[in-house]
MIDOSE-1310 file (N, C-alpha, C; in nm, 2 decimals, decimal comma, always signed):
residues 309
mktv	+0,08/-0,12/+0,00/+0,00/+0,00/+0,00/+0,09/+0,12/+0,00; +0,06/+0,22/-0,09/+0,14/+0,34/-0,10/+0,10/+0,45/-0,02; -0,01/+0,43/+0,06/-0,06/+0,55/+0,14/+0,04/+0,60/+0,23; +0,12/+0,52/+0,30/+0,22/+0,56/+0,39/+0,31/+0,66/+0,33
rlvl	+0,36/+0,63/+0,21/+0,45/+0,72/+0,14/+0,39/+0,85/+0,10; +0,26/+0,85/+0,06/+0,19/+0,97/+0,03/+0,19/+1,06/+0,15; +0,15/+1,01/+0,27/+0,14/+1,09/+0,39/+0,27/+1,14/+0,43; +0,37/+1,06/+0,42/+0,51/+1,10/+0,46/+0,56/+1,20/+0,37
ifll	+0,54/+1,19/+0,24/+0,59/+1,29/+0,15/+0,53/+1,43/+0,18; +0,40/+1,43/+0,21/+0,34/+1,56/+0,25/+0,38/+1,61/+0,38; +0,41/+1,53/+0,48/+0,43/+1,57/+0,61/+0,58/+1,58/+0,65; +0,66/+1,50/+0,58/+0,80/+1,50/+0,62/+0,90/+1,55/+0,51
aaga	+0,87/+1,51/+0,39/+0,94/+1,54/+0,27/+1,08/+1,48/+0,27; +1,14/+1,45/+0,39/+1,27/+1,39/+0,40/+1,26/+1,27/+0,49; +1,37/+1,20/+0,52/+1,37/+1,09/+0,62/+1,32/+0,97/+0,55; +1,22/+0,88/+0,63/+1,17/+0,76/+0,58/+1,11/+0,76/+0,44
tafg	+1,03/+0,89/+0,41/+0,96/+0,90/+0,28/+1,05/+0,92/+0,16; +1,17/+0,95/+0,18/+1,27/+0,98/+0,07/+1,33/+0,85/+0,02; +1,29/+0,73/+0,06/+1,35/+0,61/+0,01/+1,33/+0,60/-0,14; +1,43/+0,54/-0,20/+1,43/+0,53/-0,34/+1,48/+0,64/-0,42
qpdp	+1,52/+0,75/-0,36/+1,57/+0,87/-0,43/+1,72/+0,88/-0,42; +1,79/+0,93/-0,52/+1,93/+0,95/-0,51/+1,98/+1,05/-0,41; +2,11/+1,05/-0,38/+2,16/+1,13/-0,27/+2,12/+1,28/-0,29; +2,07/+1,34/-0,18/+2,05/+1,49/-0,19/+2,19/+1,55/-0,17
papd	+2,20/+1,68/-0,21/+2,33/+1,74/-0,19/+2,36/+1,76/-0,04; +2,49/+1,76/+0,00/+2,52/+1,79/+0,14/+2,48/+1,93/+0,18; +2,45/+1,95/+0,30/+2,42/+2,09/+0,35/+2,54/+2,18/+0,33; +2,52/+2,30/+0,29/+2,63/+2,39/+0,27/+2,71/+2,41/+0,39
aaka	+2,83/+2,46/+0,38/+2,93/+2,47/+0,49/+2,87/+2,55/+0,60; +2,81/+2,67/+0,56/+2,76/+2,76/+0,67/+2,66/+2,69/+0,75; +2,57/+2,61/+0,69/+2,46/+2,54/+0,76/+2,52/+2,43/+0,85; +2,62/+2,36/+0,79/+2,67/+2,24/+0,87/+2,75/+2,29/+0,99
nasp	+2,81/+2,41/+0,98/+2,89/+2,46/+1,09/+2,82/+2,56/+1,18; +2,69/+2,58/+1,15/+2,61/+2,67/+1,23/+2,60/+2,62/+1,38; +2,61/+2,72/+1,47/+2,59/+2,68/+1,61/+2,45/+2,65/+1,64; +2,43/+2,55/+1,73/+2,29/+2,52/+1,77/+2,22/+2,64/+1,84
pdlt	+2,09/+2,65/+1,83/+2,03/+2,77/+1,89/+2,03/+2,76/+2,04; +2,01/+2,87/+2,11/+2,01/+2,87/+2,26/+1,88/+2,80/+2,30; +1,90/+2,68/+2,36/+1,78/+2,60/+2,41/+1,77/+2,60/+2,56; +1,83/+2,70/+2,63/+1,82/+2,70/+2,77/+1,67/+2,73/+2,81
pdaa	+1,61/+2,64/+2,89/+1,47/+2,66/+2,93/+1,46/+2,77/+3,03; +1,34/+2,82/+3,05/+1,31/+2,92/+3,15/+1,31/+2,86/+3,29; +1,27/+2,94/+3,39/+1,27/+2,89/+3,53/+1,17/+2,77/+3,55; +1,07/+2,77/+3,46/+0,97/+2,66/+3,47/+1,01/+2,54/+3,39
grls	+1,12/+2,55/+3,32/+1,17/+2,44/+3,24/+1,11/+2,44/+3,10; +1,05/+2,55/+3,05/+0,99/+2,56/+2,92/+1,08/+2,62/+2,82; +1,06/+2,59/+2,69/+1,12/+2,66/+2,58/+1,02/+2,76/+2,52; +1,07/+2,87/+2,48/+0,99/+2,97/+2,42/+0,95/+2,93/+2,28
epqm	+0,85/+3,00/+2,22/+0,81/+2,97/+2,08/+0,92/+2,99/+1,99; +1,00/+3,10/+1,99/+1,11/+3,12/+1,90/+1,22/+3,01/+1,92; +1,24/+2,97/+2,04/+1,34/+2,86/+2,07/+1,29/+2,73/+2,00; +1,16/+2,70/+2,01/+1,11/+2,57/+1,96/+1,12/+2,58/+1,80
qall	+1,09/+2,69/+1,75/+1,09/+2,71/+1,60/+1,24/+2,69/+1,55; +1,33/+2,75/+1,62/+1,48/+2,74/+1,59/+1,52/+2,59/+1,60; +1,47/+2,53/+1,71/+1,51/+2,39/+1,73/+1,45/+2,30/+1,61; +1,33/+2,32/+1,57/+1,27/+2,24/+1,47/+1,34/+2,26/+1,33
rlva	+1,38/+2,38/+1,31/+1,45/+2,41/+1,18/+1,59/+2,34/+1,18; +1,66/+2,34/+1,30/+1,78/+2,26/+1,31/+1,76/+2,12/+1,29; +1,65/+2,06/+1,35/+1,62/+1,92/+1,33/+1,60/+1,89/+1,18; +1,53/+1,98/+1,11/+1,50/+1,96/+0,97/+1,63/+1,95/+0,89
drde	+1,73/+2,04/+0,92/+1,86/+2,04/+0,85/+1,93/+1,91/+0,88; +1,93/+1,86/+1,01/+2,00/+1,74/+1,04/+1,93/+1,62/+0,98; +1,80/+1,62/+0,97/+1,73/+1,51/+0,90/+1,77/+1,50/+0,76; +1,79/+1,61/+0,69/+1,84/+1,61/+0,56/+1,97/+1,54/+0,54
qndk	+2,06/+1,57/+0,64/+2,19/+1,50/+0,64/+2,17/+1,35/+0,67; +2,08/+1,31/+0,76/+2,05/+1,17/+0,78/+2,01/+1,11/+0,65; +1,93/+1,18/+0,57/+1,88/+1,12/+0,44/+2,00/+1,10/+0,35; +2,09/+1,19/+0,35/+2,21/+1,17/+0,27/+2,29/+1,05/+0,31
llrn	+2,31/+1,03/+0,44/+2,38/+0,92/+0,49/+2,31/+0,78/+0,47; +2,18/+0,79/+0,47/+2,10/+0,67/+0,44/+2,14/+0,60/+0,31; +2,18/+0,69/+0,21/+2,22/+0,63/+0,08/+2,35/+0,55/+0,09; +2,41/+0,55/+0,21/+2,53/+0,47/+0,22/+2,50/+0,33/+0,28
ytyv	+2,37/+0,30/+0,29/+2,33/+0,18/+0,36/+2,23/+0,09/+0,28; +2,25/-0,04/+0,29/+2,14/-0,13/+0,25/+2,07/-0,18/+0,37; +1,95/-0,23/+0,36/+1,88/-0,28/+0,47/+1,76/-0,37/+0,43; +1,69/-0,42/+0,53/+1,57/-0,50/+0,50/+1,45/-0,43/+0,55
erde	+1,35/-0,42/+0,46/+1,22/-0,36/+0,50/+1,11/-0,46/+0,49; +1,03/-0,46/+0,60/+0,91/-0,55/+0,60/+0,78/-0,47/+0,61; +0,69/-0,49/+0,52/+0,56/-0,42/+0,52/+0,45/-0,51/+0,55; +0,37/-0,48/+0,65/+0,26/-0,56/+0,69/+0,13/-0,48/+0,67
dhkl	+0,04/-0,53/+0,59/-0,09/-0,46/+0,56/-0,21/-0,53/+0,62; -0,30/-0,46/+0,68/-0,42/-0,52/+0,74/-0,54/-0,44/+0,68; -0,64/-0,51/+0,63/-0,76/-0,45/+0,59/-0,86/-0,47/+0,71; -0,93/-0,36/+0,74/-1,01/-0,35/+0,86/-1,16/-0,35/+0,82
dgqg	-1,25/-0,39/+0,91/-1,39/-0,38/+0,89/-1,44/-0,25/+0,95; -1,57/-0,23/+0,95/-1,62/-0,10/+1,00/-1,60/-0,08/+1,15; -1,57/-0,18/+1,22/-1,55/-0,17/+1,37/-1,40/-0,17/+1,40; -1,31/-0,16/+1,29/-1,17/-0,16/+1,31/-1,10/-0,29/+1,34
qtks	-1,18/-0,40/+1,31/-1,12/-0,53/+1,33/-1,06/-0,58/+1,20; -0,95/-0,66/+1,21/-0,88/-0,71/+1,10/-0,96/-0,81/+1,02; -0,97/-0,79/+0,89/-1,04/-0,88/+0,80/-0,94/-0,97/+0,73; -0,83/-0,91/+0,69/-0,73/-0,99/+0,62/-0,59/-0,92/+0,64
sesk	-0,48/-1,00/+0,62/-0,35/-0,94/+0,64/-0,26/-1,00/+0,53; -0,15/-0,92/+0,50/-0,05/-0,96/+0,41/+0,08/-0,89/+0,44; +0,19/-0,96/+0,43/+0,32/-0,90/+0,45/+0,41/-0,93/+0,33; +0,50/-0,83/+0,31/+0,61/-0,85/+0,21/+0,74/-0,79/+0,27
tydv	+0,84/-0,86/+0,24/+0,98/-0,83/+0,29/+1,07/-0,80/+0,17; +1,15/-0,69/+0,18/+1,23/-0,65/+0,07/+1,38/-0,63/+0,12; +1,47/-0,67/+0,03/+1,61/-0,62/+0,04/+1,61/-0,48/-0,03; +1,67/-0,38/+0,04/+1,68/-0,25/-0,03/+1,82/-0,23/-0,07
lqiy	+1,85/-0,22/-0,20/+1,98/-0,22/-0,26/+2,02/-0,09/-0,31; +2,15/-0,07/-0,33/+2,20/+0,05/-0,40/+2,25/+0,01/-0,54; +2,19/+0,08/-0,64/+2,22/+0,05/-0,78/+2,25/+0,18/-0,85; +2,37/+0,21/-0,88/+2,41/+0,33/-0,95/+2,36/+0,46/-0,87
geqv	+2,37/+0,45/-0,74/+2,33/+0,57/-0,66/+2,18/+0,57/-0,63; +2,11/+0,47/-0,68/+1,96/+0,47/-0,66/+1,93/+0,35/-0,57; +1,84/+0,38/-0,47/+1,79/+0,27/-0,38/+1,67/+0,20/-0,45; +1,68/+0,06/-0,45/+1,58/-0,02/-0,52/+1,54/-0,13/-0,43
rrqi	+1,41/-0,16/-0,42/+1,36/-0,27/-0,34/+1,35/-0,40/-0,42; +1,40/-0,50/-0,36/+1,39/-0,64/-0,42/+1,31/-0,73/-0,33; +1,19/-0,77/-0,36/+1,11/-0,85/-0,27/+1,18/-0,99/-0,25; +1,19/-1,03/-0,13/+1,25/-1,16/-0,10/+1,15/-1,26/-0,02
ekdd	+1,05/-1,20/+0,04/+0,95/-1,29/+0,11/+0,81/-1,23/+0,09; +0,71/-1,33/+0,10/+0,57/-1,29/+0,11/+0,51/-1,37/+0,22; +0,44/-1,30/+0,31/+0,39/-1,36/+0,43/+0,50/-1,44/+0,51; +0,62/-1,38/+0,51/+0,73/-1,44/+0,59/+0,78/-1,57/+0,53
kpls	+0,75/-1,60/+0,41/+0,80/-1,72/+0,34/+0,88/-1,68/+0,22; +0,99/-1,74/+0,18/+1,07/-1,71/+0,06/+0,98/-1,71/-0,06; +1,01/-1,63/-0,16/+0,94/-1,63/-0,28/+0,97/-1,76/-0,36; +0,87/-1,80/-0,44/+0,89/-1,91/-0,53/+1,01/-1,88/-0,62
ekda	+1,07/-1,99/-0,68/+1,18/-1,97/-0,78/+1,13/-1,88/-0,89; +1,01/-1,89/-0,94/+0,96/-1,81/-1,05/+0,95/-1,67/-1,01; +0,89/-1,64/-0,89/+0,87/-1,50/-0,85/+1,01/-1,44/-0,82; +1,10/-1,51/-0,76/+1,23/-1,46/-0,73/+1,31/-1,42/-0,86
akee	+1,29/-1,50/-0,96/+1,35/-1,47/-1,09/+1,29/-1,34/-1,15; +1,16/-1,32/-1,13/+1,10/-1,19/-1,18/+1,16/-1,07/-1,11; +1,19/-1,09/-0,98/+1,25/-0,98/-0,90/+1,39/-0,95/-0,95; +1,46/-1,06/-0,98/+1,60/-1,04/-1,03/+1,60/-0,98/-1,17
ekiq	+1,50/-1,02/-1,25/+1,49/-0,96/-1,39/+1,46/-0,81/-1,37; +1,37/-0,77/-1,28/+1,34/-0,63/-1,26/+1,47/-0,55/-1,22; +1,55/-0,61/-1,13/+1,67/-0,55/-1,09/+1,77/-0,53/-1,21; +1,78/-0,64/-1,29/+1,87/-0,63/-1,40/+1,83/-0,52/-1,50
kiid	+1,70/-0,50/-1,52/+1,65/-0,40/-1,61/+1,69/-0,26/-1,56; +1,69/-0,24/-1,43/+1,73/-0,11/-1,37/+1,88/-0,10/-1,39; +1,96/-0,20/-1,37/+2,10/-0,19/-1,39/+2,13/-0,16/-1,54; +2,06/-0,22/-1,63/+2,09/-0,20/-1,77/+2,05/-0,06/-1,81
krkd	+1,94/-0,01/-1,76/+1,89/+0,12/-1,79/+1,99/+0,23/-1,74; +2,04/+0,22/-1,62/+2,13/+0,31/-1,57/+2,27/+0,30/-1,64; +2,31/+0,18/-1,67/+2,44/+0,16/-1,74/+2,44/+0,23/-1,88; +2,32/+0,22/-1,94/+2,31/+0,27/-2,08/+2,26/+0,41/-2,09
eseg	+2,24/+0,48/-1,98/+2,18/+0,61/-1,97/+2,28/+0,71/-2,04; +2,22/+0,80/-2,13/+2,31/+0,90/-2,19/+2,33/+1,01/-2,10; +2,43/+1,10/-2,13/+2,46/+1,21/-2,05/+2,34/+1,30/-2,04; +2,27/+1,32/-2,15/+2,16/+1,41/-2,15/+2,04/+1,36/-2,06
erkk	+2,02/+1,23/-2,07/+1,92/+1,17/-1,99/+1,95/+1,18/-1,84; +2,08/+1,15/-1,81/+2,12/+1,16/-1,67/+2,10/+1,30/-1,61; +2,14/+1,40/-1,69/+2,13/+1,54/-1,65/+1,99/+1,58/-1,63; +1,90/+1,54/-1,72/+1,76/+1,57/-1,71/+1,70/+1,51/-1,58
reek	+1,74/+1,38/-1,55/+1,69/+1,31/-1,44/+1,74/+1,38/-1,31; +1,86/+1,41/-1,31/+1,92/+1,48/-1,19/+1,86/+1,61/-1,16; +1,83/+1,69/-1,27/+1,77/+1,82/-1,25/+1,63/+1,81/-1,19; +1,55/+1,71/-1,24/+1,42/+1,69/-1,19/+1,42/+1,65/-1,04
eeke	+1,52/+1,56/-1,01/+1,53/+1,51/-0,87/+1,57/+1,63/-0,78; +1,66/+1,71/-0,82/+1,71/+1,83/-0,74/+1,59/+1,92/-0,72; +1,51/+1,94/-0,82/+1,39/+2,03/-0,80/+1,30/+1,98/-0,70; +1,28/+1,84/-0,70/+1,19/+1,78/-0,60/+1,25/+1,79/-0,46
raeg	+1,38/+1,77/-0,45/+1,45/+1,78/-0,32/+1,44/+1,93/-0,26; +1,45/+2,03/-0,35/+1,45/+2,17/-0,31/+1,31/+2,20/-0,26; +1,20/+2,15/-0,32/+1,07/+2,17/-0,28/+1,05/+2,10/-0,14; +1,11/+1,98/-0,13/+1,10/+1,91/+0,00/+1,16/+1,99/+0,12
rqfv	+1,28/+2,05/+0,09/+1,34/+2,12/+0,19/+1,26/+2,25/+0,23; +1,20/+2,31/+0,13/+1,12/+2,43/+0,16/+1,00/+2,39/+0,25; +0,94/+2,27/+0,22/+0,82/+2,23/+0,29/+0,86/+2,20/+0,44; +0,97/+2,13/+0,46/+1,01/+2,10/+0,60/+1,03/+2,22/+0,68
heia	+1,09/+2,33/+0,62/+1,11/+2,45/+0,70/+0,98/+2,52/+0,72; +0,88/+2,50/+0,63/+0,75/+2,57/+0,65/+0,68/+2,52/+0,77; +0,71/+2,39/+0,81/+0,64/+2,33/+0,93/+0,66/+2,42/+1,05; +0,78/+2,48/+1,07/+0,81/+2,56/+1,19/+0,72/+2,68/+1,20
dayn	+0,67/+2,73/+1,08/+0,58/+2,85/+1,08/+0,43/+2,81/+1,09; +0,40/+2,69/+1,06/+0,26/+2,65/+1,04/+0,19/+2,61/+1,17; +0,27/+2,59/+1,28/+0,21/+2,54/+1,41/+0,25/+2,63/+1,53; +0,16/+2,62/+1,63/+0,20/+2,67/+1,76/+0,25/+2,55/+1,84
ftlv	+0,37/+2,56/+1,90/+0,43/+2,45/+1,96/+0,43/+2,47/+2,11; +0,42/+2,35/+2,18/+0,42/+2,35/+2,33/+0,52/+2,25/+2,37; +0,61/+2,28/+2,46/+0,70/+2,18/+2,52/+0,62/+2,11/+2,63; +0,59/+1,98/+2,60/+0,50/+1,90/+2,69/+0,59/+1,85/+2,81
gtet	+0,71/+1,82/+2,78/+0,80/+1,77/+2,89/+0,92/+1,69/+2,83; +0,97/+1,60/+2,91/+1,08/+1,52/+2,86/+1,05/+1,37/+2,88; +1,11/+1,29/+2,80/+1,08/+1,14/+2,81/+1,21/+1,07/+2,77; +1,24/+0,96/+2,83/+1,35/+0,88/+2,80/+1,31/+0,77/+2,70
lggr	+1,38/+0,77/+2,58/+1,36/+0,66/+2,48/+1,49/+0,60/+2,45; +1,50/+0,47/+2,46/+1,62/+0,40/+2,44/+1,74/+0,44/+2,52; +1,71/+0,49/+2,65/+1,81/+0,53/+2,73/+1,86/+0,67/+2,71; +1,79/+0,75/+2,62/+1,83/+0,88/+2,58/+1,72/+0,98/+2,62
enwv	+1,76/+1,10/+2,67/+1,66/+1,19/+2,71/+1,61/+1,27/+2,59; +1,48/+1,29/+2,58/+1,41/+1,36/+2,47/+1,32/+1,47/+2,52; +1,32/+1,58/+2,44/+1,21/+1,68/+2,46/+1,09/+1,62/+2,39; +0,97/+1,65/+2,44/+0,84/+1,61/+2,38/+0,77/+1,74/+2,35
iage	+0,75/+1,76/+2,22/+0,69/+1,89/+2,17/+0,56/+1,86/+2,10; +0,45/+1,93/+2,13/+0,33/+1,91/+2,07/+0,30/+2,03/+1,97; +0,24/+2,00/+1,86/+0,22/+2,11/+1,76/+0,07/+2,11/+1,72; +0,01/+2,23/+1,73/-0,13/+2,25/+1,68/-0,13/+2,35/+1,57
prpg	-0,21/+2,34/+1,47/-0,21/+2,43/+1,36/-0,23/+2,58/+1,41; -0,15/+2,67/+1,35/-0,16/+2,81/+1,39/-0,27/+2,88/+1,32; -0,36/+2,94/+1,40/-0,47/+3,02/+1,33/-0,42/+3,13/+1,25; -0,48/+3,14/+1,13/-0,43/+3,25/+1,04/-0,31/+3,22/+0,95
yqpr	-0,26/+3,10/+0,97/-0,14/+3,06/+0,89/-0,17/+3,06/+0,74; -0,08/+3,12/+0,66/-0,10/+3,13/+0,52/+0,01/+3,05/+0,45; -0,02/+2,94/+0,38/+0,08/+2,85/+0,32/+0,16/+2,93/+0,21; +0,29/+2,90/+0,20/+0,37/+2,97/+0,10/+0,44/+2,88/+0,00
vkya	+0,44/+2,74/+0,03/+0,50/+2,65/-0,06/+0,41/+2,54/-0,10; +0,44/+2,46/-0,20/+0,36/+2,35/-0,25/+0,33/+2,25/-0,14; +0,20/+2,21/-0,13/+0,15/+2,12/-0,03/+0,14/+2,17/+0,11; +0,19/+2,29/+0,14/+0,18/+2,34/+0,27/+0,04/+2,36/+0,32
nllp	-0,06/+2,37/+0,22/-0,20/+2,39/+0,26/-0,25/+2,27/+0,34; -0,18/+2,16/+0,33/-0,22/+2,04/+0,40/-0,19/+2,04/+0,55; -0,09/+2,12/+0,59/-0,04/+2,12/+0,73/-0,15/+2,15/+0,83; -0,24/+2,25/+0,81/-0,34/+2,28/+0,91/-0,44/+2,17/+0,93
kfrg	-0,43/+2,06/+0,85/-0,52/+1,95/+0,86/-0,46/+1,84/+0,96; -0,35/+1,87/+1,01/-0,28/+1,77/+1,10/-0,24/+1,83/+1,23; -0,24/+1,75/+1,34/-0,17/+1,79/+1,46/-0,07/+1,68/+1,49; +0,02/+1,71/+1,58/+0,12/+1,60/+1,61/+0,21/+1,63/+1,73
rvwi	+0,29/+1,53/+1,76/+0,39/+1,54/+1,86/+0,52/+1,49/+1,81; +0,63/+1,55/+1,85/+0,76/+1,50/+1,81/+0,85/+1,49/+1,93; +0,93/+1,38/+1,93/+1,03/+1,36/+2,03/+1,17/+1,39/+1,98; +1,24/+1,48/+2,04/+1,37/+1,52/+1,99/+1,48/+1,49/+2,09
dkae	+1,58/+1,42/+2,04/+1,70/+1,38/+2,13/+1,77/+1,51/+2,17; +1,78/+1,52/+2,31/+1,84/+1,65/+2,36/+1,99/+1,66/+2,32; +2,06/+1,55/+2,32/+2,21/+1,55/+2,30/+2,24/+1,59/+2,16; +2,16/+1,54/+2,06/+2,20/+1,56/+1,92/+2,10/+1,64/+1,84
qqwt	+1,99/+1,68/+1,90/+1,89/+1,76/+1,83/+1,84/+1,68/+1,70; +1,81/+1,56/+1,72/+1,76/+1,47/+1,61/+1,62/+1,42/+1,66; +1,53/+1,42/+1,56/+1,40/+1,37/+1,60/+1,40/+1,21/+1,60; +1,34/+1,16/+1,71/+1,35/+1,01/+1,73/+1,21/+0,95/+1,71
kmel	+1,11/+1,02/+1,73/+0,97/+0,97/+1,72/+0,88/+1,08/+1,68; +0,77/+1,04/+1,61/+0,67/+1,14/+1,56/+0,54/+1,08/+1,56; +0,44/+1,15/+1,61/+0,30/+1,10/+1,60/+0,22/+1,21/+1,53; +0,14/+1,17/+1,43/+0,06/+1,26/+1,35/-0,09/+1,21/+1,35
eaid	-0,18/+1,31/+1,35/-0,32/+1,28/+1,34/-0,39/+1,37/+1,25; -0,47/+1,32/+1,16/-0,55/+1,41/+1,07/-0,67/+1,46/+1,15; -0,69/+1,59/+1,15/-0,80/+1,65/+1,23/-0,90/+1,71/+1,13; -0,88/+1,69/+1,00/-0,98/+1,73/+0,90/-0,96/+1,64/+0,78
tvsf	-1,05/+1,64/+0,69/-1,04/+1,56/+0,57/-0,94/+1,61/+0,48; -0,85/+1,53/+0,43/-0,74/+1,56/+0,34/-0,77/+1,51/+0,20; -0,77/+1,59/+0,10/-0,80/+1,55/-0,04/-0,68/+1,54/-0,12; -0,67/+1,44/-0,21/-0,55/+1,42/-0,29/-0,60/+1,41/-0,44
glfl	-0,53/+1,47/-0,53/-0,56/+1,45/-0,67/-0,70/+1,49/-0,72; -0,73/+1,62/-0,70/-0,86/+1,67/-0,75/-0,98/+1,58/-0,70; -0,97/+1,55/-0,56/-1,08/+1,48/-0,50/-1,09/+1,33/-0,54; -0,99/+1,28/-0,60/-0,99/+1,13/-0,64/-0,97/+1,05/-0,52
arlh	-0,91/+1,10/-0,41/-0,89/+1,03/-0,29/-0,90/+1,13/-0,17; -0,96/+1,08/-0,06/-0,98/+1,16/+0,06/-0,93/+1,08/+0,18; -0,85/+1,14/+0,26/-0,80/+1,08/+0,38/-0,88/+1,15/+0,49; -0,96/+1,06/+0,57/-1,05/+1,12/+0,67/-0,99/+1,15/+0,80
rgsq	-1,06/+1,24/+0,87/-1,02/+1,28/+1,01/-1,00/+1,15/+1,10; -0,90/+1,16/+1,18/-0,87/+1,05/+1,27/-0,77/+0,95/+1,22; -0,73/+0,96/+1,09/-0,62/+0,88/+1,04/-0,49/+0,92/+1,12; -0,41/+0,82/+1,15/-0,29/+0,84/+1,24/-0,17/+0,78/+1,18
vlie	-0,05/+0,84/+1,21/+0,08/+0,79/+1,17/+0,17/+0,80/+1,29; +0,25/+0,69/+1,31/+0,36/+0,69/+1,41/+0,49/+0,65/+1,33; +0,59/+0,73/+1,36/+0,72/+0,70/+1,30/+0,83/+0,71/+1,41; +0,92/+0,60/+1,41/+1,02/+0,60/+1,50/+1,16/+0,58/+1,43
qtrv	+1,26/+0,64/+1,49/+1,40/+0,63/+1,43/+1,49/+0,57/+1,53; +1,60/+0,51/+1,49/+1,70/+0,46/+1,57/+1,84/+0,50/+1,53; +1,94/+0,51/+1,62/+2,07/+0,55/+1,59/+2,15/+0,43/+1,54; +2,22/+0,45/+1,43/+2,29/+0,34/+1,36/+2,44/+0,38/+1,35
ndev	+2,53/+0,30/+1,39/+2,67/+0,31/+1,38/+2,73/+0,44/+1,44; +2,65/+0,50/+1,54/+2,69/+0,62/+1,60/+2,72/+0,73/+1,50; +2,65/+0,73/+1,39/+2,67/+0,84/+1,29/+2,54/+0,89/+1,23; +2,43/+0,82/+1,24/+2,31/+0,86/+1,17/+2,19/+0,80/+1,24
wlpk	+2,07/+0,88/+1,22/+1,94/+0,83/+1,27/+1,86/+0,78/+1,15; +1,82/+0,66/+1,16/+1,75/+0,60/+1,04/+1,61/+0,54/+1,09; +1,52/+0,52/+0,99/+1,39/+0,47/+1,03/+1,39/+0,33/+1,09; +1,31/+0,31/+1,20/+1,30/+0,18/+1,26/+1,16/+0,12/+1,25
hval	+1,06/+0,21/+1,26/+0,92/+0,16/+1,26/+0,83/+0,27/+1,21; +0,74/+0,23/+1,13/+0,63/+0,32/+1,08/+0,50/+0,25/+1,09; +0,40/+0,31/+1,16/+0,27/+0,25/+1,17/+0,16/+0,35/+1,12; +0,07/+0,31/+1,04/-0,04/+0,39/+0,98/-0,17/+0,33/+1,00
kvdl	-0,27/+0,41/+1,05/-0,41/+0,36/+1,06/-0,48/+0,47/+0,98; -0,55/+0,42/+0,87/-0,61/+0,52/+0,77/-0,75/+0,48/+0,74; -0,83/+0,58/+0,72/-0,97/+0,57/+0,67/-0,97/+0,65/+0,54; -0,98/+0,59/+0,43/-0,95/+0,65/+0,30/-1,07/+0,62/+0,20
rlal	-1,11/+0,72/+0,13/-1,21/+0,70/+0,02/-1,15/+0,73/-0,11; -1,15/+0,63/-0,20/-1,10/+0,64/-0,34/-1,20/+0,68/-0,44; -1,18/+0,78/-0,52/-1,27/+0,82/-0,63/-1,41/+0,84/-0,57; -1,42/+0,88/-0,45/-1,54/+0,92/-0,38/-1,64/+0,80/-0,38
lkei	-1,59/+0,68/-0,40/-1,68/+0,56/-0,41/-1,63/+0,45/-0,31; -1,51/+0,41/-0,33/-1,46/+0,29/-0,25/-1,40/+0,34/-0,12; -1,45/+0,29/-0,01/-1,41/+0,32/+0,13/-1,30/+0,21/+0,17; -1,19/+0,26/+0,21/-1,08/+0,17/+0,26/-1,05/+0,20/+0,40
rasq	-1,06/+0,10/+0,49/-1,01/+0,11/+0,63/-0,90/+0,01/+0,64; -0,78/+0,06/+0,68/-0,66/-0,02/+0,68/-0,56/+0,03/+0,78; -0,47/-0,06/+0,81/-0,35/-0,02/+0,89/-0,23/-0,09/+0,82; -0,12/-0,02/+0,84/+0,01/-0,08/+0,79/+0,12/-0,05/+0,89
eqtf	+0,21/-0,15/+0,89/+0,33/-0,13/+0,97/+0,45/-0,16/+0,88; +0,55/-0,08/+0,90/+0,68/-0,10/+0,83/+0,79/-0,11/+0,93; +0,87/-0,21/+0,92/+0,99/-0,22/+1,01/+1,11/-0,23/+0,92; +1,22/-0,17/+0,97/+1,35/-0,16/+0,90/+1,46/-0,22/+0,99
rdyk	+1,54/-0,31/+0,93/+1,64/-0,37/+1,01/+1,77/-0,40/+0,93; +1,87/-0,46/+0,99/+1,99/-0,51/+0,93/+2,05/-0,40/+0,84; +2,07/-0,28/+0,89/+2,14/-0,17/+0,82/+2,28/-0,21/+0,80; +2,33/-0,21/+0,68/+2,47/-0,24/+0,65/+2,53/-0,13/+0,56
kfha	+2,64/-0,09/+0,59/+2,70/+0,02/+0,51/+2,74/-0,04/+0,37; +2,70/+0,04/+0,28/+2,72/+0,00/+0,14/+2,86/+0,06/+0,09; +2,93/-0,03/+0,02/+3,06/+0,01/-0,03/+3,06/+0,03/-0,18; +3,12/+0,13/-0,23/+3,11/+0,16/-0,37/+3,17/+0,05/-0,45
sari	+3,26/-0,03/-0,40/+3,32/-0,14/-0,47/+3,23/-0,26/-0,48; +3,11/-0,26/-0,40/+3,02/-0,38/-0,41/+2,96/-0,39/-0,54; +2,92/-0,51/-0,58/+2,87/-0,53/-0,72/+2,74/-0,61/-0,71; +2,63/-0,57/-0,78/+2,51/-0,64/-0,78/+2,52/-0,75/-0,89
vgyg	+2,50/-0,87/-0,85/+2,51/-0,98/-0,94/+2,37/-1,02/-0,99; +2,35/-1,02/-1,12/+2,22/-1,06/-1,18/+2,19/-1,20/-1,16; +2,06/-1,23/-1,18/+2,01/-1,37/-1,16/+2,07/-1,47/-1,26; +2,09/-1,42/-1,38/+2,15/-1,51/-1,48/+2,29/-1,55/-1,45
evke	+2,37/-1,45/-1,40/+2,50/-1,48/-1,36/+2,51/-1,59/-1,25; +2,42/-1,58/-1,15/+2,41/-1,68/-1,05/+2,38/-1,82/-1,10; +2,29/-1,82/-1,19/+2,25/-1,95/-1,25/+2,36/-2,02/-1,32; +2,45/-1,94/-1,39/+2,55/-1,99/-1,47/+2,67/-2,05/-1,39
k	+2,68/-2,00/-1,26/+2,80/-2,04/-1,18/+2,78/-2,17/-1,11
């Protein structure tokens, strides 16, 4: 189900939702070397509104760097989908597990299991054929095609960065308190849509339709957990799809190799109407594991080569 990615594209622009895209450019030197904002709390232990906005902008910049470092890793992704009835009970379930690979700077998913069982030889061969087509396409790509693709991707990344920074202006933030996650102390910040907010960038008109909470690691100013809830109906694609009020997203990250924060768990509960006709109630969980640093010298071996050996 692609609904998770749609929601994350609109709400995060970077991080878990950026999977499958080439490396974004590194933050410029001034941004990378900028001093963290003054986050000294007042006598009551609270952060001011300007402090929280500065903190969230810093978190957005560091999340962009995490996204860049993610491209140095391969990992295993497991997606579990549940169709729900009108009372929210599970009617049917399905899971798919993928190896996420690096091919010519692009992350590509290769399915390896269905319902926690290895694919049949026939289905595995189809996956390998898909991978080989991607290899061949990138290998034979002309200079003009490559440049056009990279320009399009850079435009999309720039829009994503603008969107992330817009979040700090779209909400009124409250420091709820602190909480320990994984042995690390976090600020817990709640965000409610700001009355009178005027969107300035693409998709920012969706922000007032959500409220949320974010957990931010105090030591590294990295977001570690995020909860989002739709508080109004969200329409996609000229009313071809509508995400209803009450739909929820949970996203959690984990620290990997003492250098980067990467996705660990995504959970979505959604009430969606497609083409104003078909009602879908569903939940999805994504888990990410076995992060391994990718080396440029590594080589993807096609299915045909394996069969010949």
